[in-house]
N, C-alpha and C positions, 0 to 999 in steps of 0.2 A: 290498446298497445299491439304492435306488430309482433307476431311470434318469431319471425326471422330476426328482428332487431334485438330480441331478448337473448339470442344465442351470441356467445362471445368468443372471439379469438384475439390473439395479440401478436404484434411484431415488436421486438425490442432491438433498437439500433445500438450496436456495441462495437462498431468497427473502428472507432477513433483510436489513433495511436498515442494520443496524449503527449505531443511533442513538448508542451510547456511543463509537463511533469518531470522532464529530464530523467526518464526511467525506462528500463528495458521491459518492465511489467506493463501489460496492456492497461490503459487508463481505467477501465471498468473493474479491474481486479484490485485496485487500491482499496484498502479497507476503512470502513467507518464502524466503530464499535465492534471490531473483530470480524466483520462480515464484509465481503466484497461488495462494491456498490451495486453491481448487477444482481447480486444476491438479495439486496434490499428490495430492488424492483420486483423480482420474482416473488419475494415474501409478501409484499403488499398486494400483488396481483392475485395470489393463490386463493384468498377467500371468495373471489368472484367465480372460481371454478371454470376457467376458460376451457373450451373444448380443444383448442389447439394453440400452441405458442411456438413461434419461430424467432431465433436470435440471429441477427446479421453481424458477422464478424469479418475481419480482414484475414488474408492468408497467413498461416502460421500461428494463429491464436488458439493453440491447443489448450492452454490454461483456461481460457474462457469456455471452450467447448466442454471441458470436464466440469467446470463450475455450474454450467446451466443444464447439464444432463439430468433427465432424459429428453429435454426439449431439443428438437433438431436445430442445426445451425445452417445458415446460408452464407456463402462467401461473396463478399464484395471485393472483387479483384482490384478495381480502381475506385478511388473516392471521388465520385463525380456529383456529390450533393445528396441531400436527404431524400429527394424524390427517387433518385437512382438507387439508394440504399434500400428503400422500401420495396422497390420493384424487384430487387434481388431475392426477396423472401417469397416470391410468388410460388415457386415450385415447392419449397419447404412447407409452406402453409397449406397448399392444395386448394381445391375448390371450396369456397366457404361463402355462404349467403347471409350471414348475420352481421353483427357489429364487430369491426376490427379496431382494436385499440392500438395506437402507435405510440410507443414509449421509448425512452432514452436510458441506456445503461449507466450514464453518468449523471442522471437526475434521480437520486435514490429516495427522495422523501415524499413523493406523490402518494398520498394516503389511500387506503382502501376505500374510505368514504368518498373521496374526491373521484376516484375511478368509477365508483358506483353511480355518482351523479352524472358523469359523462355518459355512461351506458343508458341511464334512465332518460336523459335528455334526448339521446338518439332514438329511443323507443317511444317518444311522445307522439301525440296524434299527428302533428305536422311532419313527422319523420324527416328531420333535416339530414341531408346527405353527409354533411361534415359538422362535427361539434368540436370546437377548438377550446382548449384549456387556456384561459387568460389570467392575467395578474396585473396589479397596479403597484409596481415597485416604487420605492422612495426615489430611486434614480433610474429613470427609464433607459438612459444610456443608449446603447446600440441595439437594443431589442427591436424586433419587428413590431409594427403597430397593427392593431386590429381596428379596421374601419367598419363602423356600423351604419346601416341605413336608417331612415326615419322611424321605422317600426322596431328598431333595436335588434334586427337580425344582422348577422355577419355578412358584410358585402365583399370584403377582400382583406388579404393580409399584405402589408407592404414591408419589404425588407428595409432596414434603416438606410442602407446605401442608395436605395431607389426612392426613398420617401422625400416628399416636398417638405418645406418648412412647416406648412399647416399640418401635414400628416405627422411630422415629428413631434408636434405639440400634443398629440393624443397620448394620454397616460395609460391606456389599456393596451397591454403588451402581450405578445405571443410567447407562450412557453415551449411550443413545439409539439406538445402532447395533443393527440386527437383521438376522436372516435369517428370512424368512417363506415358508411354503408358498403359492405363487402361485395354487393352486386355490381357496384360501379367503380370501386377503387382502382382496379387495374386499367379500366378504360380511361379514367381521368389521368392516371400516371402516364399512359401512353401519349397523352396530348401535351404534356409539359415540354416546354422548349428551354434552351439554355442561353437565350439571348439577353443576358444580364451582366452586371458588373463583374461577377465572379466566373461567369461561363459555366455555371452549375445548374443542375436540375433541382429547382426548389420544390419541396413538398408543399409549401404554403400556396403554390399556384393552383392547387386543386380546388381551393375555395372559389376563386373567380371562375374557374372552368365549370364547377357545379352550378353556380349561379347562372352562367350563360346557358346552361342546359335546362333552366327553369326550376332547379331544386333549391330549397331553402338551406341556409347554413346558420349555425348558432354558436353562442359562446357560453361556457360555464366558467365562473371565476373561482380562484383558489388563493390562499395567502401566499405571499412572496416566499416565505420560509420553506414551503413545501416544494417550491419550484427552483430551488437553488441547484444550478449546474456546477459540476466540479471540473475545472480545467487546469488547475495548478496546485502545487503543494500548499500554498497559502489558502486557497479555497477549500482544500481538503481539511485543513486545520479548522477553518470556520465551520465546515459541515460537522466535524467531530464535536465541536463545542455546542452547536445547536442540538445535536442528537443527545449529548450527555445532559444538557440542561432540561430537555424535555423528559428524558428517562428518569432523572432524579425526581422530578415533580410527580410522575406516574407512580414511582416507588412509594413516595410519601402519601399520595392519595389512596394507595392500596393498603396502607397500614404499617409501613416500615418507618422507623425513626433513623434519620441520617444526621448525626451530630454536627457534621460540617459538610453539607451537601456538595460544595464546590470541589472537594478533594476526593470524592468517591467516583470511581469509574466503572461503568457497566459495559458488557457486551450485549449484542442484540438478543441473545437467548437466555440472559440471566433471569432466574426465577426466585423471587423472594416471598416468603410467607408473611403472615401478619405478626405484629409485635416483634419483628426482628429489629435489633438495634445495631447500627453500623457506625463504627468510630471513624475518625479522620484517616485520610490517606489509605483507603482500602481499594484494591483493584480486583475486579472480577474478570477473569479471562473466560474463554468460551466454555460452555457446558457445565454451568454451576446451577445447582438447585438447593435452595435453603428453606427448611421447614419453619414452622411457627416458633416464636419465642427463642430464637437463636440470638446470641450476642457475638458480634464480630468486632473485636477491639482494634485499635489503631495499627496501621502499617502492616496489614496482612495482604498477601497475594494468593488468590484462590482460582484454580483452573481445573476444569474437568472433574469436579468433586460434588458429592452430595453431603449435606449436613442435616442431621435429623433434629427433631424437636428438642429445644432446651439446651443444646450444646453451647459451649463457650469456646471461641477460637481467638487466639492471640493474647496480647499484642505481638507483632512481629512474627507471625506464623506463616508458613507456606504450605498450601495444600495443592499437590500436583495431580495430574490425571489419574483416575482410578481410586482416589481417596474417598472412602465411605465412612463418615463420622457418625457414630450411633447416638441415640438420644441421651442427653445429659452428660455426654463425654466432654472432656476438657483437653484441648490442644493448646499448649501455652507458648511462651515467648521463645523464639528461635528454635521451634520444632518444625521439622519438615516431614510431610507424610506423602508417600507416593504408592499408588497401586496397593493400598492396604485397607483392611476393614478394622475399624476401631469400635469395639463393642460398647454396649450401653453402659454409661457411667465410668468407663475407663478413663485414666488420666495419664497424660504425658505433658507435664507442666513446664519442663525446661530443657533446652539445648540438646535435643535428640533427633535422630534420623530413623524413621520407620518406613522402610521400603520393602515391598513384596511381603507383607506380614499380615497375619490374622491375630488381632489382640482381643482376648476374651473380655467379657463384661466385668466391670469393676476391678480390672487389673490396674497396677500402678507401675508406670515406667519411670525410673529414676533419671535424674539429670545426666546428660552425656552418654546415654544408651544409644548404641548403633546396631541395627540389623545389617550384617555384612552379607548383602544379597547377590553380589556379583564377583565371579572369580576371574574376570578378564575375558571370559568366553560366553558363559551362560548365567542367567538369573536363577536363583533358588528361593524358596519360600521359608519364612520363619512362622511358627505357630506358637502362640502364647495362650495358655488356657485361662479360664475365668478365675478372677481373684488372685492371680499370680502377682508376685512382687519382684521387680527387676531392680537391683541396686544400682546406684549411680556409677557412671563410667564403665558400664559393662558392654562387651561386644558379643553379639549372638551370631555365630558363623553358620549361615544357612547352607544346606537344609538342616533345620534343627527344630525340635519340639520341646516346649516348656509346659509341663503338665499343670492342670488346674490347682491353684493353691500353693504352687511351688514358690520358693524364695531363691533368688540368685544373689549371692553376696556382691557387694560393691567391688568394682575393679576386676571383675571376672571376665575371662574369655571362654565362652561356652561353645564347644565344638561337638558335644554329644547330647543326645536327648536327656531331659531331666524329668523324672517321673513325678506324678501328682503328689503334692504335699511334701516333697523333698526339699532339703536345703543344698544348693550347689555352690561351691566356692572353687574358683579356678584361678589362682594367682600365686606368685612366688612367696615362699615363707619369709616372714619378717625377721631380720636379725638385728639385735641391738648390742653395741660394744661401748661399754661405759668409758667416758673420758676421751674417746677417739676424736670427737669433733674439735676439742681444744687443741689436740696435737696436730690435726689437719690444718687448722687455721694458722698455727705457728709455722708450719712447714711452708705453706703457700706464701705467707708474708715474707719469709726469708728469701725464697726464690724470686719474688717480685722485686725486693730491694737489691739483690745482686744484679739483676738485669738492668735496673735503673743506674747503678754505679758504673756499668760498662759503657753507657752512652756518652 
């Protein structure tokens, strides 16, 4: 194997405006499983540890620039074809003599294994100048065709509009993804002409140019599903479905039980432990880590949260960013937790909001409890000690501390700290007047009747 061919750099083409998306958002910034498409490309590329990565964008694509940072960007001021786009990356990539992968920001599913196969084929003994990633789609449609010679080497790529009837009958199609010898890439790009139906500089022409220079070219094949390009909202929906189906299978293979897999939605960074049980209609937003033996019941929405071993969540619970649920804790129906630490074995089983709070181990939060954490200007924190009991329909006005073992009576509005093991009750005194309800009803009925007579 050639030592230079083992070195890897990458160019990601991400300048497409996505006209068919009908969006002001750059096409590669549309998300699949909560991650921008170009983010998926970078994630799949990362395990190969490329020495350099350059991303080609159009002018004004600051969102893409921020998404791909710290990778440098190159500006393609005019969209004159894929060959021109790659050429724009020369300065950003710098001098590089290894294998240069050419990828597309709107083709998010090319796996790390497939990219590794491309690199390995480029580094084989025959050292092909260009290795193209091919596929055999069910419907070849308008894809470019890969024409092989008798030895099975890649002879040329023919764009569909330029192809003859015989060439269009070929079912081996071009994905656009390539691995190219960095020592000759720029020379080949300089030889490309735009005398074609679109008047563009086709990257695909480098295959014929390399062959004319006496260099071999090769093909590596990948499944069609990996090479799905996203150019419309409909294709984005298809891509989301493909991703979710695959991710559900991975979750189950790794030891999670999904009671109704089709209704569970993951993001790209969701982490589930073993023996986790996930009920129907559960949505995982970004930044969720779930430990072993957790049960997540139906209709929960979880984002930016960590859930420790043996906890029970839901049904109908919402965990927002910063929620840390301790081992064996229970977060029940219609409970919302945000930026709060829920201690081991603590319970909030019904209809509560816990925001900016620290809830001690084995505390019990009654139904209807609210931590009043915002005064219209600033957030403040509520601290609840271990084994405290907060009665139903209580409001804890932050900043406030409830000591360990303390009891807050139901219906209380707590504005001052409660010491450990104390009972705090803060509500109006109950007054009972015998027979007054009967008099009240008689008065109201008389008033109602008099109003009806006047109509």
